[in-house]
C-alpha positions as CSV (number, residue, x, y, z in Angstrom):
1,M,0.0,0.0,0.0
2,H,1.2,3.6,0.6
3,T,4.8,4.1,1.4
4,P,6.4,7.5,2.3
5,H,6.2,9.7,-0.8
6,S,4.7,7.0,-3.0
7,R,1.8,9.3,-3.7
8,Q,3.6,12.4,-4.8
9,Q,0.9,14.7,-6.1
10,L,-0.7,17.1,-3.6
11,E,-4.1,18.6,-4.2
12,L,-5.5,21.8,-2.6
13,L,-9.2,21.3,-2.5
14,A,-11.2,24.5,-2.0
15,P,-15.0,25.0,-1.3
16,A,-17.4,27.0,-3.5
17,K,-20.8,28.3,-2.5
18,N,-21.4,29.2,-6.2
19,A,-19.6,29.1,-9.5
20,D,-18.2,32.6,-9.2
21,I,-16.5,31.8,-5.9
22,G,-15.3,28.5,-7.4
23,I,-13.7,30.3,-10.4
24,E,-11.9,32.6,-8.0
25,A,-10.7,29.7,-5.9
26,V,-9.1,28.3,-9.1
27,N,-7.5,31.6,-9.8
28,H,-6.1,31.7,-6.3
29,G,-4.4,28.4,-6.6
30,A,-6.9,25.6,-5.9
31,D,-6.2,22.3,-7.7
32,A,-9.8,21.2,-7.2
33,I,-13.1,22.6,-6.2
34,Y,-16.1,21.0,-4.4
35,I,-19.5,22.5,-4.9
36,G,-23.1,21.6,-4.4
37,G,-25.5,20.9,-7.3
38,P,-29.2,21.6,-7.6
39,A,-30.1,19.0,-4.9
40,F,-28.9,16.2,-2.6
41,G,-25.9,18.2,-1.1
42,A,-25.2,18.3,2.6
43,R,-25.4,22.1,2.5
44,A,-29.0,22.8,1.6
45,N,-28.5,26.5,1.1
46,A,-25.5,26.2,-1.2
47,E,-27.1,24.8,-4.3
48,N,-26.2,25.5,-8.0
49,T,-27.7,24.7,-11.3
50,V,-26.1,22.2,-13.7
51,A,-25.2,25.1,-15.9
52,D,-23.3,26.7,-13.0
53,I,-21.3,23.4,-12.6
54,E,-20.6,23.4,-16.4
55,R,-19.3,27.0,-16.3
56,L,-17.1,26.3,-13.3
57,A,-15.7,23.0,-14.9
58,R,-14.9,24.8,-18.1
59,H,-12.8,27.3,-16.3
60,A,-11.1,24.8,-13.9
61,H,-10.2,22.4,-16.7
62,R,-8.2,25.2,-18.5
63,F,-5.7,24.7,-15.7
64,G,-6.2,21.0,-15.2
65,A,-8.1,21.7,-12.0
66,R,-11.0,19.4,-11.2
67,V,-14.6,19.9,-10.0
68,F,-16.1,17.6,-7.4
69,V,-19.9,17.9,-6.9
70,T,-21.5,17.0,-3.6
71,C,-24.4,14.5,-3.6
72,N,-23.8,13.5,0.0
73,T,-27.2,13.4,1.7
74,I,-28.8,10.2,2.7
75,L,-31.8,9.5,0.4
76,H,-35.4,8.4,0.8
77,D,-36.5,5.7,-1.6
78,E,-38.6,8.2,-3.6
79,E,-35.5,10.4,-4.2
80,I,-33.3,7.7,-5.8
81,D,-34.5,8.2,-9.4
82,G,-34.0,12.0,-9.1
83,A,-30.5,11.5,-7.8
84,V,-29.5,9.3,-10.6
85,Q,-31.0,11.7,-13.2
86,L,-29.0,14.6,-11.6
87,I,-25.8,12.5,-11.5
88,R,-26.1,11.9,-15.2
89,Q,-26.5,15.6,-15.9
90,L,-23.6,16.5,-13.8
91,H,-21.4,14.0,-15.6
92,E,-22.5,15.5,-19.0
93,A,-21.7,19.0,-17.6
94,G,-18.1,18.1,-17.0
95,A,-18.1,17.3,-13.2
96,D,-15.0,15.2,-12.5
97,A,-16.2,13.3,-9.4
98,L,-19.2,12.9,-7.1
99,I,-18.9,13.2,-3.3
100,V,-21.4,10.7,-1.8
101,Q,-22.5,9.4,1.6
102,D,-25.4,7.1,0.7
103,M,-24.2,3.6,-0.2
104,G,-27.4,3.0,-2.1
105,L,-26.0,5.0,-5.0
106,L,-23.4,2.2,-5.6
107,E,-26.3,-0.1,-6.4
108,L,-27.4,2.0,-9.3
109,D,-26.5,2.4,-13.0
110,L,-24.3,5.5,-12.7
111,P,-22.4,7.1,-15.5
112,P,-18.6,6.6,-15.5
113,I,-17.9,9.3,-12.9
114,Q,-15.4,8.9,-10.1
115,L,-16.8,8.5,-6.6
116,H,-15.4,10.1,-3.5
117,A,-16.5,9.2,0.1
118,S,-17.9,12.1,1.9
119,T,-16.8,13.1,5.4
120,Q,-20.3,11.9,6.5
121,T,-19.2,8.3,5.9
122,D,-17.2,8.6,9.2
123,I,-13.9,7.0,8.2
124,R,-11.8,6.6,11.3
125,H,-10.4,3.1,11.0
126,P,-8.3,1.2,8.4
127,E,-10.9,-1.5,7.9
128,K,-13.6,1.0,6.9
129,A,-11.2,2.9,4.7
130,R,-10.0,-0.3,2.9
131,F,-13.6,-1.4,2.4
132,L,-14.7,1.8,0.8
133,Q,-11.7,1.6,-1.5
134,D,-12.5,-1.9,-2.5
135,V,-16.1,-1.1,-3.3
136,G,-15.1,1.6,-5.8
137,F,-14.2,4.8,-4.0
138,S,-11.2,6.6,-5.6
139,Q,-10.9,9.2,-2.9
140,I,-11.9,9.2,0.8
141,V,-12.0,12.0,3.3
142,L,-10.7,10.9,6.7
143,A,-12.4,12.0,10.0
144,R,-11.1,15.3,11.3
145,E,-10.5,13.8,14.7
146,M,-7.7,11.4,13.5
147,T,-4.1,11.7,14.6
148,L,-1.0,11.4,12.4
149,T,-0.5,7.9,13.7
150,E,-4.0,6.8,12.9
151,I,-3.7,8.4,9.4
152,K,-0.5,6.4,8.8
153,K,-2.4,3.2,9.7
154,V,-5.0,3.9,7.0
155,A,-2.3,4.8,4.5
156,A,-0.6,1.5,5.2
157,V,-3.7,-0.5,3.9
158,T,-5.0,1.7,1.1
159,D,-3.8,3.1,-2.2
160,C,-6.8,5.4,-3.0
161,T,-6.4,9.2,-2.5
162,L,-6.6,10.2,1.2
163,E,-8.3,13.5,1.8
164,F,-8.2,15.5,5.1
165,F,-9.7,18.8,6.3
166,I,-7.0,21.4,7.0
167,H,-9.0,24.5,7.7
168,G,-12.4,25.9,8.7
169,A,-15.3,25.1,11.0
170,L,-15.3,21.9,13.1
171,C,-18.3,19.9,13.8
172,V,-18.0,18.7,17.3
173,A,-19.5,15.3,16.5
174,F,-17.9,12.7,14.3
175,S,-19.3,13.6,10.8
176,G,-22.4,11.6,10.0
177,Q,-22.9,10.7,13.7
178,C,-24.9,13.8,14.8
179,Y,-28.7,13.5,15.1
180,I,-29.5,16.2,17.6
181,S,-30.7,18.6,14.9
182,H,-33.2,16.0,13.5
183,A,-34.3,15.0,17.0
184,H,-35.1,18.5,18.0
185,T,-36.2,20.2,14.8
186,V,-36.6,17.5,12.0
187,R,-33.7,19.3,10.2
188,S,-31.3,16.5,9.6
189,A,-27.5,17.1,9.4
190,N,-27.3,14.0,7.2
191,R,-29.8,15.6,4.8
192,G,-28.1,19.1,4.6
193,A,-30.2,21.0,7.1
194,C,-28.3,21.1,10.4
195,S,-29.7,23.6,12.9
196,Q,-26.3,23.8,14.7
197,A,-27.3,23.0,18.3
198,C,-23.6,22.7,19.0
199,R,-23.2,26.5,18.8
200,L,-25.9,27.2,21.5
201,P,-25.0,28.2,25.1
202,Y,-25.4,25.5,27.8
203,D,-25.1,25.0,31.5
204,L,-23.1,21.9,32.6
205,T,-23.9,20.1,35.9
206,D,-22.4,17.0,37.5
207,K,-24.4,13.9,38.6
208,D,-25.4,15.6,41.8
209,G,-26.7,18.7,40.0
210,N,-23.8,20.9,41.0
211,L,-23.0,23.6,38.4
212,V,-19.7,23.1,36.6
213,A,-20.1,25.8,33.9
214,S,-22.8,28.4,33.2
215,N,-24.0,29.8,29.9
216,Q,-21.0,28.7,27.8
217,H,-20.9,27.3,24.3
218,L,-19.7,24.0,25.5
219,L,-20.1,22.1,22.2
220,S,-18.6,24.8,20.0
221,M,-15.2,24.1,18.7
222,K,-12.5,26.5,17.6
223,D,-11.8,26.4,13.9
224,N,-9.4,23.9,12.3
225,N,-6.1,25.3,11.2
226,Q,-3.4,22.8,10.0
227,S,-1.0,25.4,8.6
228,A,1.9,24.0,10.7
229,N,1.1,20.4,9.9
230,L,0.8,20.1,6.1
231,R,4.2,18.5,5.6
232,A,3.6,16.0,8.4
233,L,0.2,15.2,6.9
234,A,1.7,14.7,3.4
235,D,4.3,12.4,4.9
236,A,1.6,10.5,6.7
237,G,-0.2,9.8,3.5
238,I,-2.6,12.7,2.9
239,S,-2.6,14.0,-0.6
240,S,-5.8,16.0,-0.8
241,F,-5.9,19.0,1.5
242,K,-9.5,20.2,2.0
243,I,-10.7,23.7,3.1
244,E,-14.1,23.7,4.8
245,G,-16.5,26.4,3.8
246,R,-19.3,25.9,1.2
247,Y,-21.3,28.6,3.0
248,K,-18.3,31.0,3.1
249,D,-18.1,34.3,1.1
250,M,-15.8,35.2,-1.7
251,A,-13.3,37.0,0.5
252,Y,-12.9,34.0,2.8
253,V,-12.3,31.6,-0.1
254,K,-9.8,33.9,-1.8
255,N,-7.8,34.5,1.3
256,I,-7.7,31.0,2.7
257,T,-7.0,29.3,-0.6
258,A,-4.1,31.7,-1.3
259,H,-2.8,31.1,2.3
260,Y,-2.6,27.3,1.8
261,R,-1.4,27.6,-1.8
262,Q,1.7,29.4,-0.5
263,I,2.3,26.8,2.2
264,L,2.0,23.9,-0.2
265,D,4.2,25.6,-2.8
266,G,6.8,26.0,-0.1
267,I,6.6,22.3,0.7
268,M,7.1,21.3,-2.9
269,E,10.1,23.7,-3.3
270,D,11.7,22.0,-0.2
271,A,10.6,18.5,-1.2
272,P,10.7,18.0,-4.9
273,E,9.3,14.5,-4.6
274,Y,5.9,16.3,-4.2
275,S,4.2,18.0,-7.1
276,R,0.7,19.5,-7.6
277,T,-2.2,18.0,-9.5
278,S,-2.9,21.0,-11.7
279,A,-0.9,23.5,-13.8
280,G,-0.1,27.2,-13.5
281,R,1.0,29.5,-10.7
282,S,-1.0,32.1,-9.0
283,T,0.3,35.6,-8.4
284,F,-1.4,37.3,-5.5
285,L,-2.2,41.1,-5.5
286,F,-2.5,41.0,-1.6
287,T,-0.8,39.3,1.3
288,P,-2.9,36.3,2.4
289,L,-3.6,36.4,6.2
290,A,-5.7,33.5,7.5
291,D,-6.5,35.3,10.7
292,K,-8.2,38.2,8.9
293,T,-11.3,36.2,7.8
294,F,-13.9,34.5,9.9
295,N,-12.6,32.1,12.5
296,R,-13.4,31.1,16.1
297,G,-9.8,30.9,17.1
298,A,-7.4,28.2,15.8
299,T,-6.8,24.6,16.8
300,D,-5.0,21.7,15.0
301,Y,-7.6,19.5,16.9
302,F,-6.3,15.9,17.4
303,V,-3.6,15.7,14.7
304,N,-0.8,15.8,17.2
305,G,-2.9,14.2,20.0
306,R,-5.4,15.4,22.5
307,T,-5.0,19.0,23.8
308,A,-7.1,20.9,26.3
309,D,-7.7,24.2,24.4
310,I,-9.9,23.1,21.4
311,G,-13.2,24.7,22.5
312,A,-14.6,28.1,21.5
313,F,-16.7,28.2,24.7
314,D,-16.9,32.0,25.1
315,S,-18.5,32.7,21.7
316,P,-19.3,30.8,18.5
317,K,-18.8,34.1,16.6
318,F,-15.7,35.7,15.1
319,V,-14.1,37.7,17.9
320,G,-11.2,39.0,15.8
321,E,-7.7,40.1,16.4
322,P,-6.8,41.9,19.7
323,V,-6.6,45.7,19.2
324,G,-6.2,47.4,22.6
325,S,-8.4,48.8,25.3
326,V,-10.8,51.7,25.8
327,I,-9.2,54.8,27.4
328,R,-12.1,57.2,27.7
329,L,-15.7,57.8,26.5
330,D,-17.5,60.8,25.1
331,G,-19.5,61.5,28.2
332,K,-22.3,63.5,26.7
333,Q,-23.6,62.2,23.4
334,R,-21.6,58.9,23.5
335,K,-20.8,59.3,19.8
336,H,-17.1,58.4,20.1
337,F,-14.5,56.8,22.4
338,D,-10.7,56.7,22.6
339,T,-8.7,53.5,22.5
340,T,-5.2,52.2,22.4
341,S,-4.5,50.1,19.3
342,A,-1.7,47.8,18.3
343,V,-3.0,48.0,14.6
344,E,-3.9,50.7,12.2
345,L,-7.7,51.2,12.5
346,H,-9.7,52.2,9.4
347,N,-13.1,53.8,8.6
348,G,-15.6,50.9,8.2
349,D,-13.8,48.5,10.5
350,G,-15.8,46.1,12.7
351,L,-14.9,46.0,16.4
352,S,-16.1,43.6,19.1
353,F,-15.8,43.3,22.9
354,Y,-17.2,41.2,25.7
355,D,-19.7,42.9,28.0
356,R,-19.9,42.3,31.8
357,K,-22.1,39.2,31.2
358,G,-19.5,37.7,28.9
359,E,-21.6,38.2,25.7
360,L,-19.8,39.3,22.6
361,V,-21.0,42.7,21.3
362,G,-20.1,44.3,18.0
363,L,-19.9,47.8,16.6
364,R,-19.0,49.4,13.3
365,V,-16.4,52.2,13.1
366,N,-17.8,55.2,11.2
367,R,-14.5,57.1,11.4
368,A,-11.2,56.3,12.9
369,E,-9.2,59.4,13.9
370,K,-5.5,59.1,14.9
371,I,-4.9,60.9,18.2
372,G,-1.1,60.7,18.9
373,E,-0.4,57.0,19.4
374,D,-4.1,56.2,20.0
375,F,-7.3,56.4,18.1
376,R,-10.6,58.2,18.5
377,I,-13.4,56.0,17.2
378,H,-16.5,57.7,16.0
379,T,-19.6,55.5,15.7
380,A,-22.7,56.0,13.6
381,D,-24.9,55.0,16.5
382,T,-24.6,55.7,20.2
383,V,-21.6,53.9,21.8
384,P,-23.0,50.7,23.4
385,A,-23.8,51.2,27.1
386,E,-21.8,48.0,27.9
387,L,-18.6,49.7,26.8
388,F,-16.5,51.3,29.5
389,P,-12.8,52.4,30.1
390,G,-10.6,49.4,30.3
391,T,-12.7,47.2,28.0
392,G,-10.6,45.1,25.7
393,L,-11.3,45.5,22.0
394,F,-10.9,43.2,19.0
395,R,-11.2,43.8,15.3
396,N,-13.3,41.3,13.4
397,R,-13.5,43.2,10.1
398,D,-10.5,44.9,8.6
399,H,-12.2,47.2,6.0
400,E,-9.1,47.9,4.0
401,F,-8.3,44.1,3.7
402,E,-11.8,43.3,2.7
403,R,-11.7,46.1,0.0
404,M,-8.6,44.5,-1.5
405,L,-10.4,41.2,-1.8
406,E,-13.4,42.8,-3.5
407,K,-11.2,43.7,-6.4
408,K,-9.1,41.5,-8.7
409,S,-6.7,39.8,-6.2
410,A,-4.9,37.1,-8.1
411,E,-3.8,36.0,-11.6
412,R,-3.1,32.4,-12.5
413,R,-0.8,31.7,-15.5
414,I,0.7,28.6,-17.0
415,D,4.4,28.8,-18.1
416,A,5.0,28.4,-21.8
417,D,8.1,28.3,-24.0
418,L,7.8,29.9,-27.4
419,L,9.7,28.8,-30.5
420,F,9.4,31.0,-33.6
421,H,11.0,29.6,-36.8
422,E,10.9,29.7,-40.5
423,T,8.8,27.5,-42.8
424,P,8.9,27.2,-46.6
425,D,5.8,29.5,-46.9
426,G,6.6,31.8,-44.0
427,F,6.8,31.2,-40.2
428,R,5.6,29.0,-37.4
429,L,5.1,29.7,-33.7
430,T,5.1,26.7,-31.4
431,L,4.1,27.0,-27.7
432,T,5.0,24.3,-25.2
433,D,3.4,24.6,-21.8
434,E,5.0,23.6,-18.5
435,T,3.5,20.1,-18.7
436,G,5.0,19.4,-22.1
437,I,1.9,19.9,-24.2
438,S,2.5,21.8,-27.5
439,A,0.6,23.5,-30.2
440,S,1.6,25.5,-33.3
441,A,0.2,28.1,-35.6
442,E,1.6,29.2,-39.0
443,L,1.9,32.5,-40.8
444,A,2.1,32.6,-44.6
445,H,4.2,35.7,-45.2
446,A,6.9,36.8,-47.6
447,R,10.4,37.1,-46.1
448,E,11.7,40.7,-46.3
449,A,15.0,41.5,-44.6
450,A,14.7,44.0,-41.7
451,K,16.5,47.3,-42.0
452,D,17.5,47.3,-38.4
453,A,18.2,43.7,-37.4
454,E,18.8,44.2,-33.7
455,R,15.7,46.3,-33.3
456,A,13.6,43.9,-35.4
457,L,14.6,40.9,-33.3
458,G,14.1,42.6,-30.0
459,G,10.7,43.8,-31.1
460,L,9.7,40.4,-32.3
461,R,10.8,38.7,-29.1
462,D,8.9,41.3,-27.0
463,N,5.7,41.0,-29.1
464,L,5.7,37.2,-29.0
465,A,6.0,37.3,-25.2
466,K,2.8,39.4,-24.8
467,L,0.5,36.6,-23.6
468,G,-1.2,38.7,-21.0
469,T,-4.8,38.2,-22.4
470,T,-4.4,34.4,-22.2
471,I,-3.9,31.9,-19.4
472,F,-0.2,31.6,-20.4
473,Q,3.0,33.5,-19.6
474,A,6.2,33.4,-21.6
475,R,9.0,31.5,-19.8
476,K,11.4,31.4,-22.7
477,V,11.2,32.9,-26.2
478,E,13.5,31.3,-28.8
479,L,14.0,32.7,-32.3
480,D,15.3,30.1,-34.9
481,L,15.8,32.4,-37.9
482,S,18.3,32.6,-40.7
483,Q,18.3,36.4,-40.3
484,A,16.2,39.2,-39.0
485,W,13.0,39.7,-41.0
486,F,10.5,42.5,-41.2
487,L,7.1,41.4,-39.9
488,P,4.1,43.6,-39.1
489,A,3.0,43.7,-35.5
490,G,-0.6,42.9,-36.4
491,A,0.5,39.6,-38.1
492,I,2.5,38.5,-35.1
493,N,-0.3,39.4,-32.7
494,A,-2.7,37.2,-34.7
495,L,-0.2,34.4,-34.9
496,R,0.4,34.5,-31.1
497,R,-3.4,34.5,-30.4
498,E,-4.0,31.5,-32.7
499,A,-1.1,29.5,-31.2
500,A,-2.3,30.3,-27.6
501,E,-5.9,29.2,-28.5
502,R,-4.6,26.0,-30.0
503,L,-2.5,25.3,-27.0
504,E,-5.4,25.8,-24.7
505,A,-7.5,23.4,-26.8
506,A,-4.7,20.9,-26.8
507,R,-4.5,21.1,-23.1
508,L,-8.2,20.4,-22.7
509,A,-8.0,17.5,-25.2
510,A,-5.1,16.0,-23.2
511,L,-6.8,16.3,-19.8
512,P,-7.3,12.7,-18.8
513,P,-10.7,11.8,-17.3
514,L,-10.9,10.8,-13.7
515,L,-11.9,7.2,-14.2
516,P,-14.0,5.4,-11.7
517,R,-12.3,2.8,-9.5
518,A,-13.4,-0.7,-10.2
519,A,-15.0,-2.5,-7.3
520,V,-13.3,-5.7,-6.1
521,E,-15.1,-8.9,-7.2
522,P,-16.5,-10.9,-5.6
523,P,-17.9,-8.3,-3.1
524,V,-15.7,-7.8,-0.1
525,P,-17.3,-8.2,3.3
526,Y,-18.1,-5.2,5.4
527,P,-16.2,-5.1,8.7
528,Q,-19.4,-5.7,10.7
529,T,-22.3,-8.0,10.2
530,E,-24.8,-5.8,12.2
531,L,-25.5,-2.1,11.7
532,S,-27.2,0.3,14.1
533,Y,-28.9,3.6,13.2
534,L,-25.4,5.0,13.1
535,A,-24.9,3.6,9.6
536,N,-27.5,6.0,8.2
537,V,-29.3,3.5,6.1
538,L,-32.5,5.2,4.9
539,N,-33.5,3.4,1.6
540,Q,-33.8,-0.1,0.2
541,K,-30.9,0.3,-2.2
542,A,-28.6,1.1,0.7
543,R,-29.9,-2.0,2.5
544,D,-29.3,-4.0,-0.6
545,F,-25.7,-2.7,-0.7
546,Y,-24.9,-3.8,2.8
547,H,-26.6,-7.2,2.5
548,R,-24.6,-7.8,-0.7
549,H,-21.4,-7.2,1.4
550,G,-22.4,-9.6,4.2
551,V,-24.3,-7.5,6.7
552,E,-27.1,-9.5,8.2
553,L,-29.0,-7.1,10.5
554,I,-29.6,-3.4,9.6
555,E,-31.3,-0.9,11.7
556,A,-33.0,2.0,10.0
557,A,-31.3,5.5,10.0
558,Y,-32.3,7.8,12.8
559,E,-34.1,9.9,10.3
560,A,-36.6,7.1,9.8
561,N,-38.1,8.1,13.2
562,E,-38.1,4.5,14.5
563,H,-35.6,5.1,17.4
564,L,-37.9,6.6,20.0
565,D,-36.0,5.9,23.2
566,D,-32.8,7.6,24.5
567,A,-30.0,7.4,21.9
568,S,-26.6,8.9,21.3
569,L,-27.6,12.0,19.4
570,M,-24.0,13.1,19.1
571,I,-20.8,11.2,19.4
572,T,-17.6,13.2,19.8
573,K,-14.0,13.0,20.7
574,H,-14.3,16.3,22.4
575,C,-14.8,15.6,26.1
576,L,-16.1,18.1,28.7
577,R,-14.7,16.0,31.6
578,Y,-11.3,16.5,30.0
579,S,-12.0,20.2,29.4
580,F,-12.8,20.9,33.0
581,N,-10.0,18.7,34.5
582,L,-12.4,15.9,35.5
583,C,-11.0,13.2,33.3
584,P,-10.6,9.8,35.2
585,K,-7.5,9.1,33.2
586,E,-5.9,12.4,34.3
587,V,-7.2,12.9,37.9
588,K,-7.1,10.1,40.5
589,G,-10.4,9.3,42.3
590,I,-12.6,10.8,39.6
591,K,-15.3,8.6,38.1
592,P,-16.7,8.9,34.6
593,D,-20.2,9.6,36.0
594,P,-22.8,11.1,33.6
595,M,-23.1,14.9,33.4
596,T,-26.0,17.1,32.1
597,L,-26.2,19.8,29.5
598,I,-29.0,22.3,29.9
599,N,-30.3,24.9,27.4
600,G,-33.5,26.4,28.6
601,K,-36.0,23.6,29.0
602,E,-33.7,21.2,26.9
603,T,-31.7,18.7,28.9
604,L,-29.2,16.3,27.5
605,T,-27.2,13.6,29.3
606,L,-23.5,13.2,28.7
607,R,-22.1,9.7,29.0
608,F,-18.4,8.9,28.7
609,D,-16.8,6.0,26.9
610,C,-13.3,6.3,28.5
611,K,-12.0,3.2,26.7
612,R,-12.6,4.9,23.4
613,C,-12.0,8.4,24.7
614,E,-15.4,9.5,23.4
615,M,-18.3,11.5,24.8
616,H,-21.9,10.7,23.9
617,V,-24.6,13.4,24.0
618,V,-27.8,11.4,24.8
619,G,-31.4,12.4,24.3
620,R,-34.5,11.4,22.5
621,I,-36.6,12.6,19.6
622,R,-39.2,15.2,20.4
623,P,-42.8,14.1,20.1
624,S,-43.5,17.2,18.0
625,V,-40.9,16.0,15.5
626,L,-42.7,12.7,15.0
627,D,-45.7,14.7,13.9
628,L,-43.7,16.5,11.2
629,P,-43.4,14.9,7.7
630,A,-39.9,14.2,6.4
631,Q,-39.0,16.6,3.5
632,P,-37.9,14.6,0.5
633,V,-35.9,16.6,-2.0
634,T,-37.7,17.2,-5.3
635,F,-35.4,17.3,-8.3
636,H,-36.7,18.6,-11.5
637,A,-34.9,17.8,-14.8
638,Q,-33.0,20.6,-16.3
639,V,-34.3,21.9,-19.6
640,P,-32.4,20.9,-22.7
641,D,-30.6,24.3,-23.1
642,R,-29.2,24.0,-19.6
643,F,-25.6,24.3,-20.9
644,H,-26.3,27.5,-22.7
645,A,-25.6,29.7,-19.8
646,P,-23.3,32.7,-20.4
647,H,-19.6,31.9,-20.4
């Protein structure tokens, strides 16, 4: 299976809420984009038409970048036909791979499109990873909670592409193992409609009812940031580095993609055994700074083992970078205040602070006035009453940085060598890109000696190198001529444009399809013979799949509303006993007794599986949810002119 450096290509995989954001992610260095289609994606409010997917794929393929489309919800029986219809349309539109969770799809007659296992498939163990590879998955995303050691164990038994989240929001639960949203609101996380109960404030009590923590966001994690671990992850076997964020805005995707592009490029410069999966290099017109865009603080989670400081308990919002503290207030109209500041403040900045209750409060800077070493902050509205001298301030919106990202902020170009030489009827220009693909164009033209040879050759060289309106940039220009000839600039411009167009067409023609991985025959056995609701089996095709692979007993998915008693609504490696120094493995005499989470009238029991180092959030489905009908996704076929969207 995988040995160190055996999989040498590294892929930067960026999110896209829509095609425009996806196009900019490509321009800012992404090797692949993942995006939702019209339905069946696990981000219900990040949907796009098939024509959107086609437009994004057309741009991405110019650079050899790929487009992966999410179809990663679990499906009701009546949704199967619509899902297959959509998958066929996505394949025709140029999608390179499909990200799926529902194993029922593998029982269907799909087009020859590559399948990637969604994070919702909960891949934490080598046996599960090897099984998914053997049934036909070409790429699998490993659980965010895995350590480097655990990743290496998966790499040792697989040779499919291993994908790992390196940045963005963290679900506190193992992906695919969270049912609290469905239990409380019928909005299923496994069907793309999570209500984010993990970001709510809770009280925490022990078994005797004693208060351990009050009004804290105890299930809210800091944001994932693996900036310091990319080389170690690559050496462990990861080759696809995934940025979370299909709900994120354009500025976020530009900034974070550029940030990780620079890190990966640095790794490949230091370790030439690694290379990228697409062509071209991005030049940035700004300095990428990951801390400037939305985050809840940073953690590398469990990659290097368990650490205490992974929670964003104070607030699930973006607090921002520390600025300084309030010096004095405008005592009359409360229209301004003075503050120290370690950074240059701008008109339009967003500031935040914690009030006396510990709640995060935000305000917008109308005008920032420099007063010596400090700043006077004028606000459009009255200064919040909660603000007082000594209050610490943070900046969660840098207006000048955001303005830079609203404009053109990157260019991506592919290196090309140019050879201009004579033919019997005139001249030929050959372009060869950095990957070795070539194309030529010819110019029929009489040969007339130039009067000023040196000037003519210099002008010709400069003119040929002007590839600015194309996706190419001249790396080397070679003139193979018997002497200097006079050639009109217009003729050279036309020749250069034609050669560049032919090279781009040749690149597209040479782009190999991502072929599906053949399933092992006869069917390999699933690692278990019995499946609980945690396997998320919601339709007959999924049951057929698992039966075919040796599973004998299959419980229905939680979303089938058959599990009415107490159940683990969330399973997480995050442990509140550990967070509050009450871990039986760390503190002698402590027992792993249950604890309770309370939010208003909602009470959840915490049970601790110390052997596996896991916490279970236990509750039951609300009776009101049982009265609500499940909401199947209705997919309507696209009209025949769906690919006629504007380029």
